[in-house]
VEXDREN-2710 file (C-alpha; in Angstrom, 1 decimal):
% VEXDREN-2710
k/r/px/py/pz
1/MET/116.0/94.8/83.4
2/ALA/117.1/97.1/86.8
3/VAL/115.9/100.0/86.9
4/CYS/117.8/102.6/88.8
5/MET/115.9/106.2/88.0
6/LEU/116.5/108.7/90.6
7/ALA/114.1/111.7/88.5
8/LEU/110.5/110.1/87.9
9/THR/107.9/112.1/86.1
10/THR/105.7/109.3/84.8
11/THR/103.5/106.9/86.9
12/ALA/104.3/103.6/87.1
13/CYS/102.5/100.9/84.4
14/SER/100.6/97.8/85.8
15/ASN/101.5/94.7/84.4
16/SER/98.7/93.6/81.9
17/GLU/100.0/90.2/81.8
18/ARG/98.8/88.6/86.0
19/GLU/98.1/85.2/85.4
20/SER/94.8/85.1/88.3
21/ASP/91.6/87.0/88.0
22/ALA/91.7/87.2/91.6
23/LEU/89.3/90.7/92.4
24/ALA/92.6/92.6/94.3
25/ASP/90.2/96.5/94.0
26/ALA/86.8/95.9/94.0
27/PRO/84.8/99.5/93.7
28/SER/83.2/100.4/97.2
29/GLU/80.7/103.3/98.0
30/ALA/82.7/104.9/100.1
31/THR/84.6/107.7/99.4
32/ASP/85.4/109.2/103.1
33/THR/89.5/109.8/103.6
34/ASN/89.6/109.1/107.2
35/ARG/91.8/106.4/108.2
36/ASP/91.4/105.8/111.4
37/VAL/89.0/103.7/111.6
38/PRO/90.8/100.6/114.4
39/PRO/92.3/97.6/112.3
40/GLU/90.7/95.1/115.4
41/THR/87.5/95.4/113.0
42/ASN/88.0/93.8/109.2
43/GLU/90.8/91.4/111.9
44/PHE/88.8/88.0/109.8
45/LEU/90.8/86.7/108.1
46/GLU/92.4/83.2/108.4
47/GLY/96.3/83.4/109.7
48/ASP/97.7/82.2/113.4
49/GLU/101.9/81.6/113.6
50/GLY/102.3/80.9/110.2
51/HIS/100.9/82.7/107.7
52/SER/99.4/86.1/108.6
53/ILE/97.9/88.8/105.5
54/THR/96.7/92.2/105.2
55/TYR/94.9/94.6/102.8
56/ILE/94.3/98.2/102.3
57/ARG/92.4/100.1/100.2
58/LEU/93.8/103.1/99.0
59/HIS/91.4/105.3/98.8
60/ASP/89.2/105.5/102.1
61/GLY/91.5/103.3/104.2
62/MET/89.9/100.2/104.1
63/HIS/91.3/97.6/105.4
64/MET/91.3/93.9/105.8
65/GLY/94.0/91.6/107.4
66/SER/94.4/88.0/110.2
67/ALA/94.9/88.3/113.0
68/SER/98.3/87.9/113.6
69/GLU/99.0/90.8/110.6
70/HIS/100.9/92.3/113.7
71/GLU/103.0/89.7/114.5
72/ALA/107.0/90.4/114.3
73/ARG/108.1/87.4/111.4
74/PRO/111.4/87.0/109.7
75/ALA/111.8/90.1/107.3
76/LEU/113.5/88.6/104.7
77/SER/113.4/90.9/101.4
78/LEU/111.0/92.4/102.6
79/ILE/113.6/94.3/105.3
80/LYS/115.1/95.5/101.0
81/LEU/112.5/98.4/100.8
82/TYR/113.5/100.2/104.4
83/ILE/117.0/100.0/103.3
84/ALA/116.0/101.5/100.1
85/THR/113.6/104.0/101.1
86/TYR/116.4/105.3/103.9
87/VAL/119.3/105.6/101.6
88/MET/116.5/107.5/98.4
89/GLU/116.2/109.8/101.3
90/LYS/119.8/110.1/103.2
91/GLY/122.2/108.3/101.3
92/GLU/125.2/109.0/99.4
93/TYR/124.4/109.4/95.2
94/GLU/126.0/106.7/93.7
95/ASP/124.2/104.2/97.1
96/LYS/121.3/105.6/95.1
97/TYR/121.2/103.7/91.8
98/GLU/122.4/100.4/93.9
99/ALA/119.1/100.6/96.2
100/LEU/116.8/100.5/93.4
101/ASP/118.8/98.3/91.6
102/MET/118.7/96.5/94.7
103/ILE/114.5/96.1/95.4
104/ALA/114.2/95.2/91.4
105/SER/116.8/92.1/91.3
106/SER/116.5/91.3/95.0
107/SER/120.4/91.7/96.1
108/ASP/121.3/90.4/98.7
109/LYS/124.8/91.5/98.7
110/SER/123.5/94.9/97.9
111/ALA/121.5/94.7/100.6
112/GLU/124.7/93.6/102.9
113/ASP/126.4/97.0/101.2
114/LEU/123.6/99.8/101.9
115/PHE/123.4/98.0/105.4
116/ASP/126.7/97.8/106.8
117/LYS/127.0/101.3/105.7
118/TYR/123.9/102.5/106.9
119/PRO/123.1/100.8/110.0
120/ASP/120.4/103.0/111.2
121/SER/118.1/102.9/108.0
122/ILE/115.8/99.8/109.5
123/ASP/114.6/101.3/112.7
124/ALA/114.6/105.1/111.3
125/ILE/112.1/104.4/108.1
126/ALA/110.8/102.4/110.9
127/ASP/110.3/105.3/113.3
128/GLU/109.6/107.7/110.1
129/PHE/106.8/105.6/109.0
130/HIS/105.2/104.1/113.0
131/LEU/106.1/100.4/112.1
132/GLU/105.5/98.7/115.0
133/SER/106.9/95.4/114.8
134/THR/109.6/96.5/112.7
135/LYS/112.9/95.8/114.1
136/ALA/116.6/95.3/113.0
137/GLY/119.0/92.8/113.8
138/GLU/122.4/92.5/114.0
139/GLN/122.7/92.2/110.3
140/TRP/119.7/92.6/107.5
141/GLY/118.9/89.4/107.5
142/TYR/117.9/89.1/111.3
143/SER/115.5/91.7/110.7
144/GLN/111.9/91.3/111.3
145/THR/108.5/93.5/110.1
146/SER/104.3/92.2/109.9
147/THR/102.6/92.2/107.0
148/TYR/100.7/95.3/108.7
149/ASP/103.6/96.7/108.9
150/VAL/105.0/96.5/105.0
151/ALA/101.1/97.4/103.3
152/SER/101.5/100.1/106.4
153/PHE/104.1/101.1/104.7
154/ILE/104.3/101.3/101.2
155/SER/100.3/103.6/101.6
156/GLN/101.8/105.4/103.4
157/LEU/104.8/105.7/100.5
158/ILE/102.0/105.8/97.7
159/ASP/100.5/108.8/99.8
160/ARG/103.6/110.5/99.9
161/ASP/104.4/109.7/95.9
162/GLU/102.9/108.0/93.9
163/THR/105.8/107.8/91.6
164/HIS/108.4/107.4/94.0
165/PRO/111.8/105.0/93.0
166/VAL/110.7/102.9/95.4
167/LEU/107.5/102.2/93.9
168/VAL/108.7/102.1/89.8
169/ALA/111.4/99.8/91.2
170/MET/109.6/97.5/92.6
171/ALA/106.9/97.8/88.6
172/HIS/109.7/96.8/87.5
173/ALA/111.0/94.4/89.1
174/ASP/113.6/90.9/87.3
175/PRO/111.8/88.3/86.9
176/ILE/114.3/86.3/88.1
177/SER/116.3/87.4/91.2
178/GLU/120.0/88.0/91.2
179/ASP/120.4/84.5/93.0
180/GLY/117.8/82.5/90.6
181/TYR/114.4/82.8/92.2
182/GLN/111.6/83.5/90.6
183/GLN/109.8/86.9/91.1
184/ASN/106.2/86.2/90.9
185/TYR/104.2/84.8/92.9
186/GLY/101.8/85.2/95.9
187/THR/100.4/88.9/96.3
188/ALA/101.4/89.5/93.1
189/LYS/99.3/87.2/91.4
190/LEU/96.3/89.3/92.1
191/SER/94.7/90.7/89.5
192/ASN/96.0/95.3/88.5
193/VAL/99.4/94.8/90.6
194/VAL/101.8/97.3/89.7
195/GLY/104.4/96.2/91.4
196/SER/105.3/94.0/94.1
197/LYS/108.4/92.6/96.3
198/TRP/109.4/89.1/97.2
199/GLY/111.1/87.3/100.0
200/TRP/112.2/83.8/100.8
201/SER/114.4/82.2/103.5
202/ASN/117.7/80.4/102.3
203/ASP/115.6/76.9/102.5
204/LYS/112.8/78.2/100.6
205/SER/110.3/77.8/103.4
206/ILE/109.4/80.5/104.6
207/ASN/108.2/83.5/101.8
208/SER/106.5/86.3/101.8
209/SER/105.4/89.4/99.4
210/VAL/104.3/92.5/99.3
211/SER/102.3/94.7/96.1
212/PHE/100.2/97.7/94.9
213/GLY/97.7/98.3/92.6
214/GLU/96.3/102.0/91.8
215/ASN/94.1/102.0/95.1
216/PHE/94.8/98.9/96.8
217/VAL/98.4/97.3/98.8
218/ALA/98.3/94.0/100.1
219/ALA/101.1/91.8/102.3
220/ALA/101.0/88.4/103.1
221/SER/104.0/86.3/104.5
222/ILE/103.6/81.9/105.1
223/THR/106.0/79.0/106.5
224/GLY/105.9/77.3/103.7
225/SER/106.4/77.3/99.8
226/SER/105.6/80.5/96.8
227/ASP/103.0/78.0/96.0
228/ASP/101.3/77.8/98.8
229/LEU/101.8/81.7/99.6
230/THR/99.9/82.4/96.4
231/ASP/96.8/79.8/96.9
232/TYR/96.7/81.6/101.0
233/VAL/96.5/85.5/99.1
234/LYS/94.0/84.0/96.5
235/ASP/91.6/82.3/99.4
236/GLU/91.9/85.3/101.1
237/VAL/91.9/88.4/99.2
238/THR/87.8/87.0/97.1
239/GLY/85.6/89.6/96.8
240/LYS/83.3/87.6/99.0
241/ASN/85.3/88.6/101.5
242/LEU/86.1/92.7/99.9
243/GLY/82.6/92.7/100.3
244/LYS/82.2/91.9/104.1
245/ALA/85.3/94.0/105.1
246/THR/84.0/97.2/103.7
247/GLU/79.6/96.3/105.5
248/ARG/81.3/96.9/107.7
249/PHE/84.1/99.0/107.2
250/LEU/81.5/101.9/106.5
251/LYS/79.1/101.0/109.3
252/TYR/81.7/101.5/111.7
253/LYS/82.3/104.8/109.9
254/ASP/78.8/105.6/110.5
255/GLY/79.1/105.4/114.1
256/GLU/77.5/102.1/114.3
257/ASP/78.8/99.2/116.0
258/VAL/80.7/96.7/114.6
259/PRO/81.9/93.5/117.2
260/PRO/85.3/92.0/116.5
261/ILE/84.0/88.5/114.2
262/GLU/85.4/85.9/116.2
263/THR/88.1/83.8/113.8
264/SER/88.9/80.4/114.7
265/THR/93.4/80.1/113.7
266/SER/93.7/76.7/115.3
267/GLU/91.5/75.7/112.0
268/THR/93.9/77.0/108.9
269/SER/97.3/75.1/108.5
270/THR/99.9/75.5/105.9
271/THR/100.5/72.0/105.1
272/SER/99.9/70.2/101.5
273/SER/97.7/67.6/102.9
274/ASN/95.5/69.5/104.5
275/LYS/95.0/72.5/101.9
276/LYS/93.8/69.0/100.0
277/ASP/91.0/68.8/102.0
278/LYS/90.1/72.5/102.0
279/ASP/90.5/72.2/98.0
280/GLU/88.6/69.8/97.4
281/GLN/85.7/70.8/100.1
282/SER/86.0/74.4/98.8
283/GLY/85.0/72.7/95.5
284/LYS/82.1/70.8/96.5
285/ASP/80.7/73.8/98.0
286/LYS/81.0/75.5/94.7
287/LYS/78.7/73.0/93.2
288/GLU/75.8/73.1/95.7
289/LYS/75.8/76.7/95.2
290/SER/74.1/78.8/93.1
291/PRO/76.7/80.8/90.7
292/SER/77.2/84.1/92.5
293/LYS/78.8/87.8/90.6
294/GLU/80.9/88.6/93.3
295/PRO/85.1/88.2/91.2
296/THR/86.9/85.8/93.1
297/SER/89.7/84.0/92.6
298/GLU/91.4/81.3/89.7
299/SER/91.9/78.1/90.6
300/THR/94.9/77.1/91.1
301/THR/95.8/73.6/90.4
302/SER/97.0/74.7/86.6
303/LYS/99.1/76.9/88.4
304/LYS/101.8/74.8/90.5
305/LYS/104.8/74.9/90.1
306/SER/107.9/72.6/91.4
307/ALA/109.8/73.9/93.8
308/ASP/113.2/72.2/93.3
309/LYS/113.3/74.2/89.3
310/LYS/113.5/77.6/91.9
311/LYS/116.6/78.5/93.0
312/GLY/119.3/81.3/95.1
313/SER/118.1/81.8/98.3
314/GLU/117.8/84.9/100.3
315/LYS/118.1/85.4/103.5
316/THR/116.1/84.4/106.8
317/SER/115.8/85.0/110.3
318/GLU/119.6/83.5/109.9
319/PRO/122.1/84.9/107.1
320/SER/123.5/82.9/104.5
321/LYS/127.0/81.5/105.6
322/LYS/127.6/81.4/101.4
END
């Protein structure tokens, strides 16, 4: 059931039935809330023109992501977050209810109606929140953003009001979207997630998501299926990577030189065959290594869903003609 509350006095509740044990907000000794650390300090996660990911820890601003996290990509339905926020700030009374329902149900019709009525909404929010890779298209479905922009946006929204109506709507997203697509993949599979928003192209060839918890925001996008996105997120948001990012973050805050990490994007691929090879090699490596106490991503073998069971479509860089 879609959430349309405008006056909120309680914090959003976490979904205790998450299927993933993947670590999302590992504790850290860092207490500095200064967020001026250059992004390139921790841009060591895998990514290229086909996939990107961004993670922000809220209490201290620690960040990690792929080198491709600033690249503009089809925003898909993540752009609805910007439209809804604008409507909540400057829209007419009745439109605010529709905007929140749009977030929970991912209604394309509402996005079309609201963007037609508020054509400056996306660019205005991009300016307000300093989203450098975000740009509106002639129609909402032509708009672009980046994983860094959407993660930064949600982080800033939480800073302003942790019970902002848009965040609450994300926390009460419908299990199935208005047009029949399952809304439970990607960053939503991390542990301790409170709210999420998803996006997918008409042909399901591009999938994206952004999620937040009490102490983190994560956003990811991939040229691939929803399962591919889930696997990508679990491969990158791990205890090992969070520990690595925290160590580099603390060194920078202490004034130490932290050179960028060279990453080889040519080795990454989103094809199912390469993914299978990677999973098999990962399994071999785990057997050779001694057990680690750091939380890691769960096995995704049993989590694969058949894509042909998912119906419906959302806007991509070219709107549907239906």
